[in-house]
Backbone as a chain_set.jsonl record, in Angstrom:
{"seq": "DDTEFYSADLAIRGRVNDRDGWTHPPGSDLVAWARHVDRSRLVYLQFGDGAATYADPSFRTALSNAVNWTARLQRSSLRRCNDPTSGGGAIT", "coords": {"N": [[-18.587, -5.044, -1.936], [-19.63, -2.31, -3.556], [-20.581, 0.155, -2.734], [-19.076, 1.967, -1.321], [-17.215, 2.976, -3.031], [-16.151, 5.015, -5.773], [-15.906, 5.983, -9.212], [-12.896, 7.282, -10.313], [-12.372, 8.13, -12.873], [-14.942, 8.829, -13.844], [-15.436, 10.91, -12.067], [-13.556, 12.922, -12.775], [-14.662, 13.627, -15.098], [-16.732, 15.155, -14.426], [-18.757, 13.819, -13.158], [-19.132, 13.396, -10.289], [-19.287, 11.299, -7.427], [-20.704, 9.311, -8.743], [-21.702, 6.161, -9.779], [-22.801, 4.933, -11.896], [-23.053, 2.345, -14.13], [-20.539, 1.454, -13.467], [-18.298, -0.628, -11.716], [-16.362, -1.452, -8.87], [-13.168, -2.605, -9.556], [-11.875, -5.956, -9.075], [-9.552, -6.342, -6.447], [-6.503, -6.305, -4.556], [-5.855, -7.265, -1.17], [-3.601, -6.306, -0.198], [-1.698, -4.055, 1.642], [0.766, -3.045, 1.937], [4.074, -3.085, 0.651], [7.41, -4.192, -0.046], [10.509, -3.912, -1.686], [13.549, -4.694, -3.463], [15.206, -2.68, -5.768], [17.508, -2.652, -8.114], [20.154, -1.283, -6.459], [18.673, -0.11, -4.534], [16.232, 0.314, -1.927], [12.783, -0.03, -1.67], [9.675, 0.951, -0.264], [6.202, 0.66, 0.155], [3.402, 1.903, 1.724], [0.013, 1.694, 2.558], [-2.059, 2.651, 4.57], [-3.924, 4.505, 5.266], [-4.844, 7.948, 5.914], [-5.648, 9.497, 8.011], [-5.999, 10.915, 11.346], [-6.5, 8.821, 13.114], [-5.171, 6.677, 11.971], [-2.437, 7.393, 12.213], [-2.304, 7.465, 14.938], [-2.356, 4.864, 15.696], [-0.505, 2.369, 17.221], [0.539, 0.114, 15.887], [0.663, 0.916, 13.215], [2.558, 2.97, 13.439], [4.77, 1.465, 14.194], [5.126, -0.138, 11.886], [5.685, 1.891, 10.018], [8.016, 3.013, 11.124], [9.72, 0.764, 11.003], [9.832, 0.483, 8.214], [11.087, 2.884, 7.412], [13.557, 2.623, 8.74], [14.497, 0.283, 7.501], [14.682, 1.051, 4.768], [16.571, 3.045, 5.028], [18.671, 1.563, 5.647], [19.216, 0.978, 8.289], [18.533, -1.247, 9.555], [19.118, -4.703, 9.057], [18.475, -6.434, 5.98], [15.405, -7.933, 5.926], [13.692, -8.945, 4.153], [11.188, -10.946, 2.976], [10.332, -13.228, 0.433], [7.458, -12.841, -1.637], [4.449, -14.802, -2.204], [4.233, -14.855, -4.922], [6.7, -15.366, -7.064], [7.522, -13.792, -9.178], [7.023, -11.187, -8.642], [8.873, -9.581, -7.327], [8.652, -8.409, -4.89], [7.986, -8.238, -1.32], [7.459, -8.939, 2.158], [7.85, -6.88, 4.999], [9.434, -7.834, 7.886]], "CA": [[-19.604, -4.008, -1.829], [-19.17, -1.121, -4.28], [-21.236, 1.39, -2.285], [-18.081, 2.873, -0.743], [-16.249, 3.341, -4.055], [-16.612, 5.79, -6.925], [-14.956, 5.989, -10.31], [-12.104, 8.507, -10.483], [-12.556, 8.549, -14.261], [-16.212, 9.555, -13.929], [-15.33, 12.147, -11.279], [-12.865, 13.977, -13.52], [-15.544, 14.005, -16.205], [-17.82, 15.94, -13.855], [-19.784, 12.947, -12.578], [-18.663, 13.085, -8.938], [-20.163, 10.411, -6.659], [-21.527, 8.571, -9.696], [-21.241, 4.797, -10.036], [-23.648, 4.393, -12.953], [-22.336, 1.537, -15.102], [-19.171, 1.199, -13.023], [-18.107, -1.413, -10.495], [-14.977, -1.45, -8.405], [-12.5, -3.819, -10.036], [-11.31, -6.779, -8.004], [-8.226, -5.87, -6.066], [-5.73, -7.032, -3.569], [-5.949, -6.75, 0.191], [-2.246, -5.9, 0.148], [-1.616, -2.648, 2.034], [2.171, -2.643, 2.019], [5.044, -3.944, -0.006], [8.81, -3.764, -0.016], [11.297, -4.606, -2.703], [14.838, -4.164, -3.891], [15.332, -2.315, -7.178], [18.949, -2.439, -8.242], [20.764, -1.183, -5.128], [17.779, 0.7, -3.7], [15.134, -0.343, -1.223], [11.529, 0.704, -1.8], [8.575, 0.501, 0.581], [4.929, 1.331, -0.073], [2.434, 1.658, 2.793], [-1.28, 2.326, 2.326], [-2.867, 2.359, 5.75], [-4.854, 5.593, 5.493], [-4.184, 9.239, 6.103], [-6.287, 10.243, 9.081], [-5.373, 10.933, 12.669], [-6.621, 7.499, 13.738], [-4.102, 5.834, 11.424], [-1.16, 7.775, 12.819], [-2.367, 7.197, 16.376], [-2.287, 3.42, 15.904], [0.878, 1.943, 17.467], [0.977, -0.845, 14.866], [1.046, 1.689, 12.034], [3.816, 3.661, 13.72], [5.823, 0.449, 14.151], [5.356, -0.476, 10.469], [6.326, 3.046, 9.391], [9.379, 3.083, 11.65], [10.474, -0.347, 10.41], [10.041, 0.779, 6.793], [12.105, 3.936, 7.312], [14.844, 2.044, 9.139], [14.932, -0.678, 6.487], [15.116, 1.755, 3.559], [17.787, 3.791, 5.376], [19.658, 0.519, 5.946], [19.516, 0.958, 9.714], [18.338, -2.626, 9.978], [19.499, -5.594, 7.959], [17.378, -6.841, 5.113], [14.612, -9.072, 6.369], [12.665, -9.054, 3.133], [10.797, -12.3, 2.593], [9.705, -13.265, -0.88], [6.016, -13.044, -1.709], [4.038, -16.058, -2.81], [4.442, -14.721, -6.358], [8.138, -15.136, -7.226], [7.806, -12.837, -10.249], [6.636, -9.832, -8.245], [10.018, -8.818, -6.852], [8.322, -7.764, -3.627], [7.955, -9.082, -0.15], [6.901, -8.369, 3.373], [8.837, -6.471, 5.998], [9.153, -8.546, 9.13]], "C": [[-19.059, -2.71, -2.444], [-19.733, 0.186, -3.743], [-20.265, 2.396, -1.689], [-17.131, 3.445, -1.787], [-16.907, 4.093, -5.198], [-15.515, 5.792, -7.975], [-14.222, 7.318, -10.384], [-12.264, 9.034, -11.901], [-13.858, 9.33, -14.427], [-16.131, 10.885, -13.189], [-14.635, 13.245, -12.065], [-13.645, 14.401, -14.757], [-16.774, 14.75, -15.704], [-18.922, 15.12, -13.228], [-19.317, 12.448, -11.206], [-19.727, 12.254, -8.219], [-21.133, 9.643, -7.543], [-20.898, 7.203, -9.919], [-22.0, 4.161, -11.193], [-22.811, 3.652, -13.997], [-20.915, 1.18, -14.706], [-19.193, 0.337, -11.776], [-16.631, -1.371, -10.138], [-14.312, -2.729, -8.886], [-11.973, -4.647, -8.871], [-9.891, -6.326, -7.704], [-7.59, -6.773, -5.04], [-5.999, -6.446, -2.193], [-4.575, -6.332, 0.708], [-2.216, -4.409, 0.477], [-0.179, -2.16, 2.145], [3.013, -3.612, 1.207], [6.422, -3.339, 0.126], [9.548, -4.554, -1.073], [12.642, -3.941, -2.883], [14.731, -3.832, -5.372], [16.769, -1.868, -7.362], [19.561, -2.399, -6.845], [19.915, -0.361, -4.166], [16.725, -0.172, -3.038], [13.905, 0.551, -1.319], [10.484, 0.09, -0.891], [7.347, 1.323, 0.232], [3.991, 0.929, 1.05], [1.142, 2.385, 2.452], [-2.206, 1.949, 3.476], [-3.92, 3.418, 6.007], [-4.097, 6.871, 5.767], [-4.794, 10.07, 7.22], [-5.543, 10.134, 10.395], [-5.419, 9.562, 13.338], [-5.529, 6.556, 13.238], [-2.791, 6.127, 12.126], [-1.139, 7.528, 14.323], [-2.199, 5.711, 16.69], [-0.831, 2.978, 16.083], [1.399, 0.955, 16.418], [1.391, -0.132, 13.588], [2.388, 2.368, 12.264], [4.993, 2.682, 13.715], [6.151, 0.084, 12.706], [6.082, 0.656, 9.756], [7.785, 3.164, 9.836], [10.254, 1.977, 11.058], [10.789, -0.074, 8.945], [11.128, 1.831, 6.609], [13.478, 3.372, 7.652], [15.382, 1.071, 8.098], [15.431, 0.044, 5.24], [16.39, 2.552, 3.807], [18.935, 2.853, 5.738], [20.112, 0.553, 7.408], [19.215, -0.41, 10.314], [18.633, -3.512, 8.779], [18.26, -6.011, 7.178], [16.684, -8.057, 5.693], [13.444, -9.262, 5.414], [12.428, -10.515, 2.798], [10.137, -12.234, 1.231], [8.205, -13.466, -0.737], [5.721, -14.443, -2.23], [4.274, -16.04, -4.314], [5.913, -14.409, -6.611], [8.481, -14.14, -8.322], [7.579, -11.405, -9.824], [7.814, -8.974, -7.807], [9.776, -8.165, -5.507], [8.329, -8.735, -2.474], [7.346, -8.357, 1.018], [8.028, -7.985, 4.306], [8.474, -7.148, 7.301], [9.966, -7.964, 10.252]], "O": [[-18.137, -2.099, -1.905], [-19.386, 1.247, -4.262], [-20.605, 3.572, -1.565], [-16.32, 4.314, -1.466], [-18.061, 3.846, -5.546], [-14.338, 5.623, -7.659], [-14.852, 8.368, -10.506], [-12.289, 10.246, -12.114], [-13.877, 10.376, -15.076], [-16.699, 11.88, -13.64], [-15.076, 14.394, -12.029], [-13.328, 15.41, -15.387], [-17.734, 14.957, -16.446], [-19.934, 15.677, -12.803], [-19.133, 11.25, -10.992], [-20.924, 12.486, -8.389], [-22.259, 9.357, -7.133], [-19.707, 7.098, -10.213], [-21.852, 2.964, -11.441], [-21.966, 4.249, -14.664], [-20.16, 0.656, -15.525], [-20.011, 0.548, -10.881], [-15.768, -1.267, -11.01], [-14.83, -3.821, -8.654], [-11.663, -4.109, -7.808], [-9.132, -5.973, -8.606], [-8.088, -7.851, -4.715], [-6.332, -5.268, -2.067], [-4.406, -6.042, 1.892], [-2.662, -3.589, -0.326], [0.059, -0.984, 2.419], [2.7, -4.797, 1.095], [6.583, -2.144, 0.375], [9.245, -5.721, -1.322], [12.847, -2.786, -2.507], [14.212, -4.634, -6.148], [17.191, -0.839, -6.833], [19.493, -3.391, -6.119], [20.389, 0.038, -3.102], [16.379, -1.247, -3.528], [13.986, 1.754, -1.074], [10.404, -1.131, -0.755], [7.436, 2.535, 0.035], [3.802, -0.261, 1.304], [1.168, 3.563, 2.096], [-3.03, 1.042, 3.358], [-4.748, 3.241, 6.9], [-2.868, 6.881, 5.843], [-4.471, 11.251, 7.349], [-4.59, 9.367, 10.535], [-4.487, 9.182, 14.047], [-5.021, 5.732, 13.999], [-2.11, 5.21, 12.584], [-0.068, 7.396, 14.915], [-1.928, 5.347, 17.834], [-0.01, 3.191, 15.191], [2.588, 0.969, 16.099], [2.362, -0.528, 12.944], [3.257, 2.348, 11.392], [6.09, 3.033, 13.281], [7.324, 0.004, 12.338], [6.997, 0.407, 8.971], [8.675, 3.387, 9.016], [11.392, 2.225, 10.66], [11.892, -0.367, 8.483], [11.992, 1.687, 5.745], [14.449, 3.614, 6.935], [16.585, 1.037, 7.839], [16.483, -0.304, 4.705], [17.203, 2.718, 2.897], [20.029, 3.296, 6.089], [21.249, 0.2, 7.721], [19.599, -0.694, 11.449], [18.423, -3.118, 7.632], [17.138, -5.939, 7.68], [17.312, -9.091, 5.921], [12.356, -9.682, 5.809], [13.343, -11.231, 2.389], [9.448, -11.261, 0.922], [7.739, -14.166, 0.162], [6.623, -15.172, -2.643], [4.492, -17.089, -4.92], [6.335, -13.274, -6.388], [9.622, -13.682, -8.396], [7.91, -10.486, -10.573], [7.751, -7.749, -7.911], [10.635, -7.425, -5.028], [8.642, -9.914, -2.638], [6.781, -7.274, 0.865], [9.04, -8.681, 4.394], [7.339, -7.047, 7.768], [9.871, -8.429, 11.388]]}, "num_chains": 1, "name": "protein.A"}
């Protein structure tokens, strides 16, 4: 359902809230990833930015686990994704 999405490209061209001729491209339902790059650990979380997100205990647990993992306060528990070429995984 594209009714919730708008084109950022159209918006910067002055056509805010315009979907004319544009559909949201198919995407992933992935909201977080973790990977090793050289000797560094990277984590990306996309759970939202509102008060309700930060109030959710599950989000706070995921955020805490991500910080601890990247700071090497917990051992690596990175599992490989289904796609072996992605270099990413899930934090468990």
